[in-house]
C-alpha positions in Angstrom: 11.7 116.4 -23.6 12.4 115.8 -27.7 15.8 114.8 -28.3 18.1 114.6 -31.5 20.0 116.8 -33.4 17.6 116.5 -37.0 16.6 118.5 -38.7 12.6 116.9 -38.5 12.3 114.8 -41.1 14.0 111.7 -39.1 18.0 111.9 -39.9 20.3 111.6 -37.8 17.6 111.4 -34.5 19.3 110.4 -31.6 17.4 108.9 -29.3 15.6 110.3 -26.3 13.6 108.8 -23.7 10.3 110.8 -24.0 8.3 110.1 -20.6 10.8 110.8 -17.8 8.7 113.5 -16.3 5.5 110.4 -16.1 7.3 107.5 -15.6 9.3 110.1 -12.0 5.7 110.2 -11.5 4.3 107.1 -11.6 7.7 105.4 -10.1 7.0 107.9 -7.2 3.2 107.1 -6.1 3.8 103.3 -6.7 6.8 103.9 -4.1 4.7 106.5 -1.3 1.6 103.8 -2.3 4.0 100.9 -1.0 5.3 103.1 2.0 1.0 103.5 3.3 -0.6 99.9 1.9 2.0 97.6 0.6 -0.9 95.0 -0.5 -2.9 97.1 -3.0 0.7 98.6 -3.8 1.5 94.9 -4.4 -1.9 93.6 -6.8 -1.5 97.9 -9.2 2.3 95.6 -9.1 1.4 92.4 -10.6 -1.8 94.5 -12.1 0.3 96.9 -14.4 3.1 93.4 -14.8 -0.4 91.5 -16.8 -1.1 94.5 -18.3 2.6 95.2 -19.9 2.7 91.3 -21.2 -0.1 92.1 -23.1 0.6 94.4 -24.8 4.9 93.8 -25.1 3.5 91.4 -28.7 1.2 94.3 -30.3 4.4 96.8 -29.0 6.9 94.1 -31.0 4.1 93.7 -34.7 4.8 98.0 -33.9 8.5 98.2 -34.0 8.9 95.1 -36.7 6.2 97.3 -38.7 8.4 100.4 -38.1 11.5 98.2 -39.1 10.5 97.4 -42.2 9.0 101.0 -43.2 12.7 102.4 -42.7 14.3 99.5 -44.3 12.1 99.5 -47.2 10.9 103.0 -48.6 13.9 105.5 -47.9 11.7 109.2 -46.6 11.6 110.8 -50.7 8.5 107.2 -51.9 6.9 108.3 -48.5 6.4 112.1 -49.2 5.5 111.2 -52.0 2.3 108.7 -51.3 1.1 110.2 -48.0 3.3 114.2 -48.1 1.9 117.3 -49.1 2.0 116.2 -52.9 -0.1 113.7 -52.9 -3.1 113.0 -54.2 -5.6 111.1 -53.5 -4.4 107.6 -53.3 -3.0 108.8 -50.3 -6.5 108.9 -49.0 -7.7 105.9 -49.8 -4.5 104.5 -48.1 -4.6 105.9 -44.8 -8.9 105.0 -45.0 -7.6 101.1 -46.1 -4.7 101.4 -43.4 -7.3 102.8 -41.3 -9.9 99.3 -41.5 -7.2 97.1 -41.3 -5.4 97.9 -38.2 -6.2 96.0 -34.2 -5.2 96.8 -30.8 -5.5 100.2 -29.2 -5.5 103.1 -30.5 -2.1 104.1 -28.9 0.5 101.1 -29.8 -0.1 103.3 -33.9 1.2 106.2 -32.3 5.2 105.9 -32.3 4.3 104.7 -36.1 2.4 106.7 -37.5 4.7 109.7 -35.4 7.7 107.8 -37.1 5.6 108.4 -40.9 4.6 112.0 -39.5 8.6 113.6 -39.7 8.7 111.3 -42.6 6.3 114.3 -44.2 2.7 112.4 -43.9 0.3 114.6 -44.2 -1.6 115.0 -40.9 -4.8 114.8 -42.8 -4.3 111.3 -43.1 -3.1 110.2 -40.0 -6.9 112.2 -38.7 -8.1 109.8 -41.4 -6.2 106.9 -40.2 -7.3 107.3 -36.6 -11.3 107.5 -37.8 -11.5 105.0 -40.4 -10.0 102.4 -37.0 -13.9 103.0 -35.3 -15.1 100.3 -37.6 -13.8 97.0 -36.9 -13.4 94.6 -39.3 -13.7 91.3 -37.1 -17.1 93.1 -35.6 -19.0 93.6 -38.8 -20.7 90.1 -38.6 -22.1 90.2 -34.8 -23.5 94.0 -36.4 -24.9 92.5 -39.1 -26.7 89.9 -36.1 -28.2 92.7 -34.2 -28.7 95.4 -36.4 -28.5 94.0 -40.4 -26.9 94.8 -43.2 -28.4 97.5 -44.6 -27.9 99.8 -41.1 -24.0 97.8 -40.7 -23.7 99.2 -43.6 -24.9 102.4 -44.5 -23.2 103.2 -40.4 -19.8 102.0 -41.9 -19.8 104.2 -44.8 -20.7 107.3 -42.9 -18.7 106.6 -40.4 -16.0 106.2 -43.7 -16.9 109.2 -45.7 -16.5 111.3 -41.7 -13.0 110.5 -42.1 -12.7 111.3 -44.9 -14.6 114.9 -44.0 -12.1 115.5 -40.5 -8.9 114.8 -42.5 -10.4 117.7 -45.7 -11.4 119.8 -41.7 -7.5 119.5 -40.3 -6.3 120.7 -44.3 -8.5 123.4 -44.0 -7.8 124.9 -41.0 -3.6 124.3 -41.3 -3.9 126.0 -44.3 -5.8 129.3 -43.1 -3.2 129.2 -40.1 
C-alpha cells in the first residue's frame, strides 16, 4: 500500500494512506457490533474517542518534530550522522534519544520511518527502541525499591544490550 513516486529517499514521495484495510475491517466490526448490540458499540466508540483524545497531543508533537527535522536537516546531513557511514556518535545519539523519549512506542514509528527513508541505519532504530526500556522518570522509584546499585547495573546492562542488539542486526544484514 505504499504509494508515491519517490525512489526511497523521501523526495517526490506522494501521500498514501496505509491503513485502508485496517480501517475498513474496524469500521465493519463496529457496524456489525452496532447492529448486534448498540450499547456495547456506543461504549466502544466512546472509549475509542477517549484514547484518540489522549494520543492527539503526542501525535502533534511527533508531527512537529518530523517537520523540524524535514526543515533543518537535509537528507545528506542525516545520512552523514545516522547513515551507513556514521560512526560511534550515531550509536550514542540513538542511545540518548531512546533514553529521553517518552510516550507510546508506536507514536515514534512515523518519525523513525522518515529518518530511515533518508538513510538512517536499521541498527540505530533497534538501539533507539531498546534504550527506551530505561525510563528516566521511573528511576527514582526504582532506586527506592531496589537501591541505586541495582538500578545502575540494570540500566547499564539494558543499554549495553541495546547496542548488542543493534550490532547483531548489522551483522545479520551484512550476511544477507
